KOLZASE-747536 format. One record per residue (C-alpha): residue number from 0; residue in three letters; x, y, z. Coordinates in steps of 0.02 Angstrom, whole numbers, plus 32768, in hexadecimal, padded with zeros to 4 digits. Layout:
N
k;r;east;north;up
NUM;ALA;X;Y;Z
...
# end
This chain:
132
k;r;east;north;up
0;MET;759E;F1C0;6919
1;LEU;74EB;F1C0;68E7
2;ASN;74C6;F231;6855
3;PRO;741F;F28C;686A
4;LYS;7414;F2A4;67AD
5;LYS;7433;F1EE;6781
6;GLY;7397;F189;6763
7;THR;732B;F21D;6738
8;ARG;730D;F231;6680
9;SER;72C3;F2C7;662A
10;ARG;7213;F28B;660C
11;PRO;7178;F2F7;65F8
12;TYR;7122;F2A7;668D
13;CYS;71B9;F2B8;6702
14;CYS;718B;F340;677D
15;GLN;71F5;F3AE;67ED
16;ASN;71B7;F354;6889
17;ALA;7207;F2B1;6850
18;LYS;72AD;F308;6830
19;ARG;72A8;F35C;68DB
20;SER;727F;F2B6;692C
21;ILE;7316;F262;68DB
22;LYS;7389;F2F0;6910
23;ARG;7346;F2E7;69C2
24;ARG;735F;F22A;69CB
25;THR;7412;F230;698A
26;ARG;744B;F2C2;69F7
27;LYS;7458;F262;6A9B
28;PRO;74BF;F1CC;6A5A
29;ASN;7534;F246;6A00
30;VAL;7551;F2A3;6AA4
31;HIS;757A;F1FE;6AFD
32;ILE;75F8;F1D2;6A76
33;GLN;764A;F27F;6A77
34;LEU;7656;F287;6B35
35;LYS;768E;F1D0;6B43
36;TYR;7608;F1BB;6BC7
37;CYS;758A;F130;6BDF
38;PRO;74FE;F14E;6C5D
39;LYS;74E3;F0CA;6CE2
40;SER;7434;F0A6;6C9F
41;LEU;7482;F067;6BFB
42;LYS;74FB;EFF5;6C58
43;THR;747B;EFA5;6CCC
44;ALA;7434;EF00;6C91
45;GLN;7399;EEA4;6CC7
46;ILE;73C4;EDEF;6CEF
47;ILE;7345;ED66;6CD5
48;MET;735B;ECAF;6CFE
49;ILE;7325;EC2C;6C7E
50;LEU;7311;EB76;6CB2
51;LYS;737F;EAFD;6C50
52;PRO;731B;EA76;6BF7
53;GLY;7300;E9D9;6C5E
54;GLU;734D;EA21;6CFD
55;ASN;7307;EA28;6DAD
56;PRO;72B4;EAD2;6DCA
57;MET;72E4;EACC;6E83
58;ASP;73A1;EAC9;6E5D
59;VAL;73F7;EB71;6E43
60;PRO;7476;EB2B;6DC3
61;SER;73E0;EAF6;6D5A
62;TYR;73C6;EBA9;6D21
63;ARG;7420;EC09;6C99
64;PRO;7436;ECC4;6CBE
65;ILE;740D;ED38;6C2C
66;SER;7436;EDF1;6C36
67;LEU;73C8;EE6A;6BD7
68;LEU;7419;EF10;6BAD
69;PRO;73B5;EFA7;6B74
70;THR;739E;EFAE;6AB6
71;ILE;73EB;F05C;6AAA
72;SER;7485;F019;6B04
73;LYS;749A;EF8F;6A83
74;LEU;7487;F00B;69F5
75;LEU;7504;F083;6A42
76;GLU;757E;EFF3;6A5B
77;LYS;7570;EFC0;69A3
78;LEU;758C;F074;696C
79;ILE;7628;F084;69D6
80;LEU;766B;EFDC;6999
81;LYS;764D;F011;68E5
82;LYS;76AC;F0B3;6905
83;ILE;773D;F058;695A
84;ASN;774A;EFDA;68CC
85;LYS;7745;F066;684A
86;ASP;77CF;F0C6;68A5
87;LEU;7844;F034;68CB
88;ASN;7837;EFB7;683E
89;PRO;7873;F021;67AA
90;GLN;7910;F04F;680B
91;GLY;7931;EF9F;684A
92;GLY;790C;EFD6;68FC
93;ILE;78D4;EF2A;6936
94;PRO;7961;EEAA;6933
95;ASN;7945;EE02;68DE
96;HIS;7954;EDA4;6983
97;GLU;78C5;EE0A;69D0
98;PHE;7820;EDAB;69BF
99;GLY;77AD;EE10;6A31
100;PHE;7725;EE7A;69E1
101;ARG;7754;EE46;6930
102;GLN;76E2;EDFB;68B0
103;ALA;7709;ED49;6876
104;HIS;7783;ED30;6907
105;SER;774A;ECB6;698D
106;THR;779A;EC73;6A2B
107;VAL;77A5;EBC9;69D8
108;GLN;7814;EC11;694F
109;GLN;7881;EC64;69D4
110;CYS;7893;EBBC;6A2E
111;HIS;78C7;EB6A;698A
112;ARG;7946;EBF5;696C
113;VAL;7994;EBE2;6A19
114;THR;7997;EB24;6A0B
115;ASP;79EC;EB33;6962
116;ILE;7A72;EBA7;69AA
117;ILE;7A92;EB2D;6A3A
118;ASN;7A9E;EA98;69C4
119;LYS;7B19;EAF3;6951
120;ALA;7B83;EB22;69E8
121;MET;7B85;EA6E;6A25
122;GLU;7BBC;EA30;6979
123;THR;7C4E;EAAB;6975
124;ASN;7C79;EA98;6A30
125;SER;7C55;EB4F;6A4D
126;ILE;7C13;EBA5;6AE8
127;VAL;7B61;EBE7;6AEB
128;GLN;7B25;EC6A;6B67
129;SER;7A73;ECA6;6B80
130;ASN;7A12;ED19;6BF2
131;PHE;795C;ED04;6C20
# end
């Protein structure tokens, strides 16, 4: 959760209005986290189409869709991810074979891991099962 006291230092020129402003700005995201609720306005993205270089502007596949989420939505998402990582990682809550939403774990590494398991099974004439 956002801490309304964090980031404000006791300085002579720091006035009460700035402290109130910080408390007011952190109240709403804290409520969303506590209620486990995300308003529709934070989930709605604006989609813009960007022409790929050297492509025909009259062809629809020549455009790359880019979705723009509200900035507050991105910040709230990062706060929640930080909280989830803090809660799960010390206790080993995320298994080693789980690569989603983990730092330094890409889909390429997961593909290498699965390929390695299949190759080892083929060498030992074992059976490999997988679900997708």
